N, CA, C and O atoms as a GROMACS GRO file, in nm:
protein
  476
    1MET      N    1   4.052  -1.276  -0.204
    1MET     CA    2   4.099  -1.284  -0.338
    1MET      C    3   4.155  -1.150  -0.379
    1MET      O    4   4.128  -1.047  -0.317
    2ARG      N    5   4.234  -1.153  -0.484
    2ARG     CA    6   4.294  -1.030  -0.537
    2ARG      C    7   4.250  -1.012  -0.682
    2ARG      O    8   4.240  -1.109  -0.757
    3VAL      N    9   4.224  -0.889  -0.719
    3VAL     CA   10   4.193  -0.854  -0.858
    3VAL      C   11   4.316  -0.784  -0.913
    3VAL      O   12   4.353  -0.677  -0.865
    4ASP      N   13   4.378  -0.843  -1.014
    4ASP     CA   14   4.493  -0.782  -1.080
    4ASP      C   15   4.447  -0.722  -1.212
    4ASP      O   16   4.372  -0.785  -1.286
    5VAL      N   17   4.490  -0.599  -1.242
    5VAL     CA   18   4.451  -0.534  -1.366
    5VAL      C   19   4.574  -0.500  -1.449
    5VAL      O   20   4.681  -0.470  -1.396
    6TYR      N   21   4.555  -0.507  -1.580
    6TYR     CA   22   4.666  -0.496  -1.674
    6TYR      C   23   4.636  -0.390  -1.781
    6TYR      O   24   4.521  -0.370  -1.820
    7ASP      N   25   4.742  -0.323  -1.827
    7ASP     CA   26   4.726  -0.226  -1.934
    7ASP      C   27   4.727  -0.299  -2.070
    7ASP      O   28   4.737  -0.421  -2.074
    8ARG      N   29   4.717  -0.224  -2.177
    8ARG     CA   30   4.708  -0.285  -2.310
    8ARG      C   31   4.836  -0.359  -2.350
    8ARG      O   32   4.835  -0.439  -2.444
    9ASN      N   33   4.948  -0.332  -2.280
    9ASN     CA   34   5.073  -0.403  -2.306
    9ASN      C   35   5.092  -0.525  -2.218
    9ASN      O   36   5.197  -0.588  -2.220
   10GLY      N   37   4.990  -0.557  -2.139
   10GLY     CA   38   4.996  -0.674  -2.053
   10GLY      C   39   5.071  -0.653  -1.923
   10GLY      O   40   5.104  -0.750  -1.854
   11ARG      N   41   5.098  -0.527  -1.888
   11ARG     CA   42   5.168  -0.498  -1.762
   11ARG      C   43   5.066  -0.473  -1.651
   11ARG      O   44   4.970  -0.398  -1.669
   12ARG      N   45   5.089  -0.538  -1.538
   12ARG     CA   46   5.001  -0.515  -1.423
   12ARG      C   47   5.028  -0.375  -1.370
   12ARG      O   48   5.142  -0.338  -1.342
   13PHE      N   49   4.920  -0.297  -1.354
   13PHE     CA   50   4.939  -0.161  -1.304
   13PHE      C   51   4.859  -0.133  -1.177
   13PHE      O   52   4.876  -0.027  -1.116
   14ALA      N   53   4.774  -0.225  -1.137
   14ALA     CA   54   4.697  -0.204  -1.014
   14ALA      C   55   4.644  -0.338  -0.965
   14ALA      O   56   4.644  -0.437  -1.037
   15HIS      N   57   4.599  -0.338  -0.841
   15HIS     CA   58   4.537  -0.456  -0.782
   15HIS      C   59   4.448  -0.411  -0.668
   15HIS      O   60   4.458  -0.298  -0.619
   16GLY      N   61   4.361  -0.499  -0.627
   16GLY     CA   62   4.275  -0.472  -0.513
   16GLY      C   63   4.206  -0.599  -0.470
   16GLY      O   64   4.231  -0.706  -0.525
   17SER      N   65   4.120  -0.588  -0.372
   17SER     CA   66   4.049  -0.705  -0.322
   17SER      C   67   3.910  -0.712  -0.382
   17SER      O   68   3.861  -0.614  -0.441
   18GLY      N   69   3.846  -0.825  -0.368
   18GLY     CA   70   3.710  -0.844  -0.415
   18GLY      C   71   3.651  -0.965  -0.345
   18GLY      O   72   3.716  -1.028  -0.262
   19PHE      N   73   3.526  -0.995  -0.379
   19PHE     CA   74   3.463  -1.114  -0.322
   19PHE      C   75   3.361  -1.169  -0.420
   19PHE      O   76   3.305  -1.096  -0.502
   20ILE      N   77   3.338  -1.299  -0.410
   20ILE     CA   78   3.245  -1.369  -0.499
   20ILE      C   79   3.104  -1.345  -0.449
   20ILE      O   80   3.075  -1.362  -0.330
   21VAL      N   81   3.014  -1.304  -0.541
   21VAL     CA   82   2.876  -1.276  -0.501
   21VAL      C   83   2.775  -1.374  -0.560
   21VAL      O   84   2.658  -1.373  -0.523
   22SER      N   85   2.820  -1.459  -0.653
   22SER     CA   86   2.729  -1.561  -0.705
   22SER      C   87   2.806  -1.684  -0.750
   22SER      O   88   2.925  -1.677  -0.783
   23GLN      N   89   2.739  -1.796  -0.749
   23GLN     CA   90   2.800  -1.923  -0.781
   23GLN      C   91   2.855  -1.927  -0.923
   23GLN      O   92   2.950  -2.001  -0.951
   24ASP      N   93   2.796  -1.848  -1.013
   24ASP     CA   94   2.837  -1.852  -1.154
   24ASP      C   95   2.954  -1.759  -1.187
   24ASP      O   96   2.979  -1.731  -1.304
   25GLY      N   97   3.026  -1.712  -1.085
   25GLY     CA   98   3.150  -1.641  -1.110
   25GLY      C   99   3.141  -1.490  -1.118
   25GLY      O  100   3.222  -1.427  -1.187
   26VAL      N  101   3.046  -1.429  -1.049
   26VAL     CA  102   3.040  -1.283  -1.044
   26VAL      C  103   3.116  -1.236  -0.922
   26VAL      O  104   3.096  -1.285  -0.811
   27ILE      N  105   3.205  -1.138  -0.943
   27ILE     CA  106   3.294  -1.085  -0.841
   27ILE      C  107   3.263  -0.937  -0.820
   27ILE      O  108   3.244  -0.865  -0.918
   28ALA      N  109   3.256  -0.892  -0.696
   28ALA     CA  110   3.239  -0.750  -0.664
   28ALA      C  111   3.374  -0.693  -0.623
   28ALA      O  112   3.449  -0.757  -0.549
   29THR      N  113   3.404  -0.574  -0.672
   29THR     CA  114   3.524  -0.501  -0.632
   29THR      C  115   3.498  -0.352  -0.649
   29THR      O  116   3.387  -0.312  -0.685
   30ASN      N  117   3.598  -0.271  -0.623
   30ASN     CA  118   3.584  -0.127  -0.638
   30ASN      C  119   3.612  -0.086  -0.782
   30ASN      O  120   3.704  -0.138  -0.846
   31LEU      N  121   3.533   0.006  -0.833
   31LEU     CA  122   3.548   0.056  -0.969
   31LEU      C  123   3.685   0.118  -0.991
   31LEU      O  124   3.745   0.099  -1.097
   32HIS      N  125   3.736   0.192  -0.892
   32HIS     CA  126   3.865   0.260  -0.913
   32HIS      C  127   3.979   0.161  -0.936
   32HIS      O  128   4.082   0.198  -0.992
   33ILE      N  129   3.961   0.036  -0.895
   33ILE     CA  130   4.065  -0.064  -0.916
   33ILE      C  131   4.080  -0.099  -1.064
   33ILE      O  132   4.191  -0.118  -1.112
   34ILE      N  133   3.968  -0.109  -1.135
   34ILE     CA  134   3.975  -0.154  -1.275
   34ILE      C  135   3.974  -0.041  -1.377
   34ILE      O  136   3.989  -0.067  -1.496
   35GLU      N  137   3.955   0.083  -1.333
   35GLU     CA  138   3.951   0.193  -1.429
   35GLU      C  139   4.080   0.199  -1.511
   35GLU      O  140   4.190   0.197  -1.456
   36GLY      N  141   4.065   0.207  -1.642
   36GLY     CA  142   4.179   0.214  -1.732
   36GLY      C  143   4.239   0.081  -1.769
   36GLY      O  144   4.339   0.076  -1.841
   37ALA      N  145   4.181  -0.028  -1.721
   37ALA     CA  146   4.236  -0.161  -1.748
   37ALA      C  147   4.195  -0.210  -1.886
   37ALA      O  148   4.084  -0.184  -1.933
   38SER      N  149   4.286  -0.282  -1.950
   38SER     CA  150   4.255  -0.353  -2.074
   38SER      C  151   4.212  -0.496  -2.046
   38SER      O  152   4.137  -0.556  -2.123
   39SER      N  153   4.261  -0.550  -1.934
   39SER     CA  154   4.222  -0.685  -1.894
   39SER      C  155   4.241  -0.698  -1.743
   39SER      O  156   4.304  -0.614  -1.678
   40ALA      N  157   4.184  -0.805  -1.689
   40ALA     CA  158   4.196  -0.829  -1.545
   40ALA      C  159   4.187  -0.978  -1.519
   40ALA      O  160   4.132  -1.054  -1.599
   41LYS      N  161   4.242  -1.019  -1.406
   41LYS     CA  162   4.225  -1.158  -1.362
   41LYS      C  163   4.202  -1.159  -1.212
   41LYS      O  164   4.244  -1.069  -1.139
   42ILE      N  165   4.136  -1.264  -1.170
   42ILE     CA  166   4.108  -1.287  -1.028
   42ILE      C  167   4.208  -1.390  -0.979
   42ILE      O  168   4.224  -1.496  -1.039
   43VAL      N  169   4.276  -1.359  -0.869
   43VAL     CA  170   4.371  -1.454  -0.809
   43VAL      C  171   4.311  -1.497  -0.675
   43VAL      O  172   4.297  -1.417  -0.583
   44PHE      N  173   4.276  -1.624  -0.667
   44PHE     CA  174   4.215  -1.678  -0.547
   44PHE      C  175   4.322  -1.707  -0.442
   44PHE      O  176   4.440  -1.718  -0.474
   45VAL      N  177   4.281  -1.719  -0.317
   45VAL     CA  178   4.373  -1.745  -0.207
   45VAL      C  179   4.452  -1.875  -0.231
   45VAL      O  180   4.566  -1.887  -0.186
   46SER      N  181   4.393  -1.969  -0.300
   46SER     CA  182   4.460  -2.096  -0.330
   46SER      C  183   4.578  -2.078  -0.426
   46SER      O  184   4.660  -2.168  -0.442
   47GLY      N  185   4.585  -1.960  -0.491
   47GLY     CA  186   4.688  -1.937  -0.591
   47GLY      C  187   4.638  -1.954  -0.734
   47GLY      O  188   4.702  -1.908  -0.828
   48LEU      N  189   4.523  -2.021  -0.750
   48LEU     CA  190   4.464  -2.035  -0.883
   48LEU      C  191   4.412  -1.900  -0.930
   48LEU      O  192   4.377  -1.814  -0.848
   49ASP      N  193   4.408  -1.881  -1.062
   49ASP     CA  194   4.355  -1.755  -1.112
   49ASP      C  195   4.250  -1.780  -1.220
   49ASP      O  196   4.240  -1.890  -1.273
   50SER      N  197   4.174  -1.677  -1.251
   50SER     CA  198   4.064  -1.685  -1.346
   50SER      C  199   4.056  -1.554  -1.423
   50SER      O  200   4.062  -1.446  -1.364
   51SER      N  201   4.042  -1.563  -1.553
   51SER     CA  202   4.030  -1.442  -1.636
   51SER      C  203   3.895  -1.376  -1.615
   51SER      O  204   3.794  -1.444  -1.596
   52VAL      N  205   3.894  -1.244  -1.620
   52VAL     CA  206   3.769  -1.169  -1.618
   52VAL      C  207   3.717  -1.162  -1.760
   52VAL      O  208   3.788  -1.118  -1.851
   53GLN      N  209   3.594  -1.206  -1.781
   53GLN     CA  210   3.534  -1.209  -1.914
   53GLN      C  211   3.459  -1.081  -1.947
   53GLN      O  212   3.457  -1.040  -2.063
   54ALA      N  213   3.397  -1.018  -1.847
   54ALA     CA  214   3.313  -0.903  -1.876
   54ALA      C  215   3.287  -0.822  -1.750
   54ALA      O  216   3.302  -0.871  -1.638
   55VAL      N  217   3.248  -0.697  -1.771
   55VAL     CA  218   3.195  -0.612  -1.665
   55VAL      C  219   3.044  -0.628  -1.670
   55VAL      O  220   2.981  -0.601  -1.773
   56VAL      N  221   2.986  -0.671  -1.560
   56VAL     CA  222   2.842  -0.699  -1.553
   56VAL      C  223   2.763  -0.575  -1.516
   56VAL      O  224   2.657  -0.550  -1.573
   57ALA      N  225   2.814  -0.496  -1.419
   57ALA     CA  226   2.742  -0.377  -1.373
   57ALA      C  227   2.842  -0.280  -1.311
   57ALA      O  228   2.947  -0.319  -1.259
   58VAL      N  229   2.806  -0.150  -1.318
   58VAL     CA  230   2.891  -0.045  -1.263
   58VAL      C  231   2.803   0.053  -1.185
   58VAL      O  232   2.695   0.089  -1.230
   59ASP      N  233   2.850   0.094  -1.067
   59ASP     CA  234   2.788   0.201  -0.990
   59ASP      C  235   2.898   0.300  -0.956
   59ASP      O  236   2.972   0.282  -0.858
   60LYS      N  237   2.910   0.407  -1.038
   60LYS     CA  238   3.018   0.504  -1.020
   60LYS      C  239   3.011   0.576  -0.886
   60LYS      O  240   3.113   0.597  -0.822
   61LYS      N  241   2.891   0.613  -0.843
   61LYS     CA  242   2.878   0.686  -0.718
   61LYS      C  243   2.919   0.603  -0.597
   61LYS      O  244   2.974   0.656  -0.500
   62ALA      N  245   2.894   0.474  -0.601
   62ALA     CA  246   2.931   0.386  -0.490
   62ALA      C  247   3.070   0.326  -0.510
   62ALA      O  248   3.119   0.255  -0.422
   63ASP      N  249   3.135   0.354  -0.624
   63ASP     CA  250   3.268   0.301  -0.656
   63ASP      C  251   3.269   0.149  -0.656
   63ASP      O  252   3.361   0.086  -0.604
   64LEU      N  253   3.163   0.091  -0.715
   64LEU     CA  254   3.151  -0.056  -0.719
   64LEU      C  255   3.139  -0.105  -0.862
   64LEU      O  256   3.088  -0.034  -0.949
   65VAL      N  257   3.186  -0.226  -0.884
   65VAL     CA  258   3.174  -0.291  -1.014
   65VAL      C  259   3.156  -0.441  -0.992
   65VAL      O  260   3.212  -0.498  -0.898
   66LEU      N  261   3.077  -0.504  -1.079
   66LEU     CA  262   3.063  -0.649  -1.080
   66LEU      C  263   3.132  -0.702  -1.204
   66LEU      O  264   3.106  -0.655  -1.315
   67LEU      N  265   3.219  -0.800  -1.184
   67LEU     CA  266   3.295  -0.862  -1.292
   67LEU      C  267   3.253  -1.007  -1.308
   67LEU      O  268   3.220  -1.072  -1.209
   68LYS      N  269   3.253  -1.058  -1.431
   68LYS     CA  270   3.219  -1.199  -1.457
   68LYS      C  271   3.347  -1.273  -1.491
   68LYS      O  272   3.420  -1.234  -1.582
   69THR      N  273   3.374  -1.381  -1.418
   69THR     CA  274   3.492  -1.464  -1.443
   69THR      C  275   3.452  -1.585  -1.528
   69THR      O  276   3.334  -1.612  -1.551
   70GLU      N  277   3.552  -1.656  -1.572
   70GLU     CA  278   3.529  -1.777  -1.651
   70GLU      C  279   3.489  -1.895  -1.564
   70GLU      O  280   3.438  -1.995  -1.615
   71ASP      N  281   3.511  -1.887  -1.434
   71ASP     CA  282   3.482  -1.998  -1.344
   71ASP      C  283   3.335  -2.002  -1.302
   71ASP      O  284   3.267  -1.900  -1.298
   72THR      N  285   3.289  -2.122  -1.272
   72THR     CA  286   3.153  -2.140  -1.221
   72THR      C  287   3.160  -2.236  -1.103
   72THR      O  288   3.265  -2.292  -1.071
   73ASN      N  289   3.047  -2.255  -1.039
   73ASN     CA  290   3.036  -2.343  -0.923
   73ASN      C  291   3.127  -2.297  -0.808
   73ASN      O  292   3.194  -2.378  -0.744
   74LEU      N  293   3.127  -2.167  -0.785
   74LEU     CA  294   3.211  -2.108  -0.681
   74LEU      C  295   3.133  -2.092  -0.550
   74LEU      O  296   3.012  -2.074  -0.551
   75VAL      N  297   3.204  -2.097  -0.441
   75VAL     CA  298   3.145  -2.068  -0.310
   75VAL      C  299   3.141  -1.916  -0.298
   75VAL      O  300   3.242  -1.849  -0.317
   76PHE      N  301   3.024  -1.861  -0.266
   76PHE     CA  302   3.008  -1.716  -0.267
   76PHE      C  303   2.962  -1.663  -0.132
   76PHE      O  304   2.911  -1.736  -0.047
   77LEU      N  305   2.982  -1.534  -0.115
   77LEU     CA  306   2.940  -1.464   0.006
   77LEU      C  307   2.793  -1.428  -0.008
   77LEU      O  308   2.754  -1.359  -0.102
   78GLU      N  309   2.713  -1.474   0.084
   78GLU     CA  310   2.571  -1.441   0.081
   78GLU      C  311   2.553  -1.302   0.138
   78GLU      O  312   2.589  -1.275   0.253
   79LEU      N  313   2.497  -1.213   0.059
   79LEU     CA  314   2.481  -1.074   0.101
   79LEU      C  315   2.360  -1.057   0.191
   79LEU      O  316   2.260  -1.127   0.176
   80ALA      N  317   2.371  -0.964   0.284
   80ALA     CA  318   2.261  -0.935   0.376
   80ALA      C  319   2.153  -0.855   0.304
   80ALA      O  320   2.172  -0.813   0.190
   81GLY      N  321   2.043  -0.836   0.370
   81GLY     CA  322   1.935  -0.756   0.314
   81GLY      C  323   1.974  -0.609   0.303
   81GLY      O  324   2.091  -0.575   0.319
   82SER      N  325   1.880  -0.526   0.275
   82SER     CA  326   1.908  -0.385   0.252
   82SER      C  327   1.915  -0.302   0.379
   82SER      O  328   1.948  -0.183   0.373
   83ALA      N  329   1.884  -0.360   0.495
   83ALA     CA  330   1.889  -0.285   0.620
   83ALA      C  331   2.033  -0.247   0.654
   83ALA      O  332   2.124  -0.329   0.641
   84LEU      N  333   2.053  -0.125   0.698
   84LEU     CA  334   2.186  -0.079   0.737
   84LEU      C  335   2.222  -0.135   0.874
   84LEU      O  336   2.134  -0.154   0.959
   85PRO      N  337   2.351  -0.160   0.898
   85PRO     CA  338   2.389  -0.205   1.031
   85PRO      C  339   2.367  -0.093   1.133
   85PRO      O  340   2.380   0.025   1.100
   86ALA      N  341   2.333  -0.130   1.253
   86ALA     CA  342   2.308  -0.031   1.359
   86ALA      C  343   2.436   0.043   1.394
   86ALA      O  344   2.545  -0.013   1.389
   87ILE      N  345   2.421   0.170   1.429
   87ILE     CA  346   2.536   0.248   1.475
   87ILE      C  347   2.591   0.179   1.599
   87ILE      O  348   2.516   0.143   1.690
   88GLY      N  349   2.722   0.160   1.602
   88GLY     CA  350   2.787   0.089   1.710
   88GLY      C  351   2.815  -0.057   1.679
   88GLY      O  352   2.885  -0.125   1.754
   89SER      N  353   2.759  -0.107   1.566
   89SER     CA  354   2.784  -0.247   1.528
   89SER      C  355   2.929  -0.267   1.488
   89SER      O  356   2.991  -0.179   1.427
   90LYS      N  357   2.982  -0.382   1.522
   90LYS     CA  358   3.118  -0.416   1.480
   90LYS      C  359   3.114  -0.458   1.334
   90LYS      O  360   3.027  -0.535   1.293
   91VAL      N  361   3.208  -0.407   1.254
   91VAL     CA  362   3.219  -0.442   1.113
   91VAL      C  363   3.363  -0.478   1.081
   91VAL      O  364   3.456  -0.441   1.152
   92PHE      N  365   3.379  -0.551   0.972
   92PHE     CA  366   3.511  -0.595   0.928
   92PHE      C  367   3.529  -0.560   0.781
   92PHE      O  368   3.432  -0.554   0.705
   93THR      N  369   3.651  -0.536   0.741
   93THR     CA  370   3.683  -0.515   0.600
   93THR      C  371   3.805  -0.598   0.566
   93THR      O  372   3.898  -0.612   0.645
   94ILE      N  373   3.802  -0.653   0.446
   94ILE     CA  374   3.915  -0.730   0.395
   94ILE      C  375   3.970  -0.653   0.276
   94ILE      O  376   3.895  -0.615   0.187
   95SER      N  377   4.100  -0.630   0.275
   95SER     CA  378   4.159  -0.553   0.166
   95SER      C  379   4.293  -0.613   0.124
   95SER      O  380   4.342  -0.709   0.183
   96THR      N  381   4.351  -0.554   0.020
   96THR     CA  382   4.478  -0.601  -0.033
   96THR      C  383   4.570  -0.481  -0.054
   96THR      O  384   4.598  -0.444  -0.168
   97PRO      N  385   4.617  -0.420   0.054
   97PRO     CA  386   4.706  -0.305   0.039
   97PRO      C  387   4.851  -0.348   0.015
   97PRO      O  388   4.888  -0.462   0.042
   98LYS      N  389   4.931  -0.258  -0.035
   98LYS     CA  390   5.077  -0.275  -0.039
   98LYS      C  391   5.124  -0.402  -0.108
   98LYS      O  392   5.200  -0.480  -0.051
   99GLU      N  393   5.079  -0.421  -0.230
   99GLU     CA  394   5.128  -0.534  -0.310
   99GLU      C  395   5.083  -0.668  -0.256
   99GLU      O  396   4.985  -0.677  -0.182
  100ARG      N  397   5.152  -0.771  -0.294
  100ARG     CA  398   5.109  -0.909  -0.267
  100ARG      C  399   5.131  -0.955  -0.124
  100ARG      O  400   5.071  -1.054  -0.081
  101ASP      N  401   5.215  -0.886  -0.048
  101ASP     CA  402   5.248  -0.930   0.086
  101ASP      C  403   5.131  -0.920   0.184
  101ASP      O  404   5.132  -0.986   0.288
  102PHE      N  405   5.033  -0.838   0.153
  102PHE     CA  406   4.924  -0.815   0.248
  102PHE      C  407   4.789  -0.858   0.194
  102PHE      O  408   4.687  -0.797   0.228
  103ILE      N  409   4.785  -0.960   0.110
  103ILE     CA  410   4.658  -1.006   0.054
  103ILE      C  411   4.566  -1.051   0.168
  103ILE      O  412   4.609  -1.119   0.261
  104ASN      N  413   4.441  -1.011   0.160
  104ASN     CA  414   4.338  -1.045   0.258
  104ASN      C  415   4.370  -0.993   0.398
  104ASN      O  416   4.354  -1.065   0.496
  105SER      N  417   4.415  -0.868   0.406
  105SER     CA  418   4.433  -0.804   0.536
  105SER      C  419   4.296  -0.778   0.597
  105SER      O  420   4.204  -0.735   0.527
  106LEU      N  421   4.281  -0.805   0.725
  106LEU     CA  422   4.154  -0.788   0.795
  106LEU      C  423   4.163  -0.671   0.891
  106LEU      O  424   4.256  -0.663   0.972
  107SER      N  425   4.067  -0.581   0.882
  107SER     CA  426   4.056  -0.467   0.974
  107SER      C  427   3.918  -0.472   1.037
  107SER      O  428   3.823  -0.519   0.975
  108GLU      N  429   3.907  -0.423   1.160
  108GLU     CA  430   3.776  -0.416   1.223
  108GLU      C  431   3.750  -0.275   1.271
  108GLU      O  432   3.843  -0.197   1.293
  109GLY      N  433   3.624  -0.244   1.288
  109GLY     CA  434   3.586  -0.112   1.335
  109GLY      C  435   3.441  -0.113   1.380
  109GLY      O  436   3.377  -0.218   1.388
  110LEU      N  437   3.390   0.005   1.408
  110LEU     CA  438   3.251   0.022   1.451
  110LEU      C  439   3.181   0.117   1.356
  110LEU      O  440   3.242   0.212   1.306
  111VAL      N  441   3.053   0.092   1.330
  111VAL     CA  442   2.974   0.183   1.249
  111VAL      C  443   2.951   0.308   1.332
  111VAL      O  444   2.889   0.303   1.438
  112SER      N  445   3.001   0.422   1.282
  112SER     CA  446   2.988   0.546   1.358
  112SER      C  447   2.874   0.633   1.307
  112SER      O  448   2.834   0.728   1.374
  113GLY      N  449   2.820   0.601   1.190
  113GLY     CA  450   2.710   0.677   1.133
  113GLY      C  451   2.680   0.626   0.994
  113GLY      O  452   2.746   0.535   0.944
  114HIS      N  453   2.579   0.685   0.932
  114HIS     CA  454   2.541   0.648   0.795
  114HIS      C  455   2.543   0.773   0.709
  114HIS      O  456   2.512   0.882   0.757
  115ARG      N  457   2.580   0.756   0.584
  115ARG     CA  458   2.572   0.868   0.490
  115ARG      C  459   2.496   0.823   0.368
  115ARG      O  460   2.496   0.705   0.333
  116VAL      N  461   2.431   0.915   0.304
  116VAL     CA  462   2.357   0.886   0.183
  116VAL      C  463   2.436   0.940   0.065
  116VAL      O  464   2.472   1.058   0.062
  117VAL      N  465   2.463   0.854  -0.031
  117VAL     CA  466   2.534   0.896  -0.151
  117VAL      C  467   2.431   0.962  -0.241
  117VAL      O  468   2.327   0.904  -0.270
  118GLY      N  469   2.462   1.085  -0.286
  118GLY     CA  470   2.368   1.163  -0.368
  118GLY      C  471   2.329   1.096  -0.497
  118GLY      O  472   2.400   1.008  -0.547
  119ASP      N  473   2.215   1.138  -0.551
  119ASP     CA  474   2.164   1.082  -0.677
  119ASP      C  475   2.241   1.132  -0.795
  119ASP      O  476   2.211   1.095  -0.909
   0.00000   0.00000   0.00000
C-alpha cells in the first residue's frame, strides 16, 4: 500500500509505504513520511483508497507512526514477537520509492547486526 500526504492546500507533497497491523484499520508507516502533513490517505494495491482519520501512536526515535483509517475488517500483517532475527537471517523490505511507478518494490538482504536506539 501507499501512504499519500497532502499539505493544507490539498497538494500531495510526499508518499511512502505502509502496512496494515490490525483488522480495524490501523496502518504502520514511517514518521518522516507524514511530518508536516495536513491530511493523508491510504491507497491500497487494488486502487481503492481510505482517508486517515487520526494518528494513533508516534515513536520519533524509531521513525514510526500508527495511523487509523476509516476502513475496518481489513486483512492485516501479523507481527512477530519481540525476539530479534538472528544475524545472517534473510529479510525483506517493501517500499514505494520514485513516485507511483515503483509501488510495493521488494528488496531482500541479510541481517548483519543489531543496534539499540538510545533512550
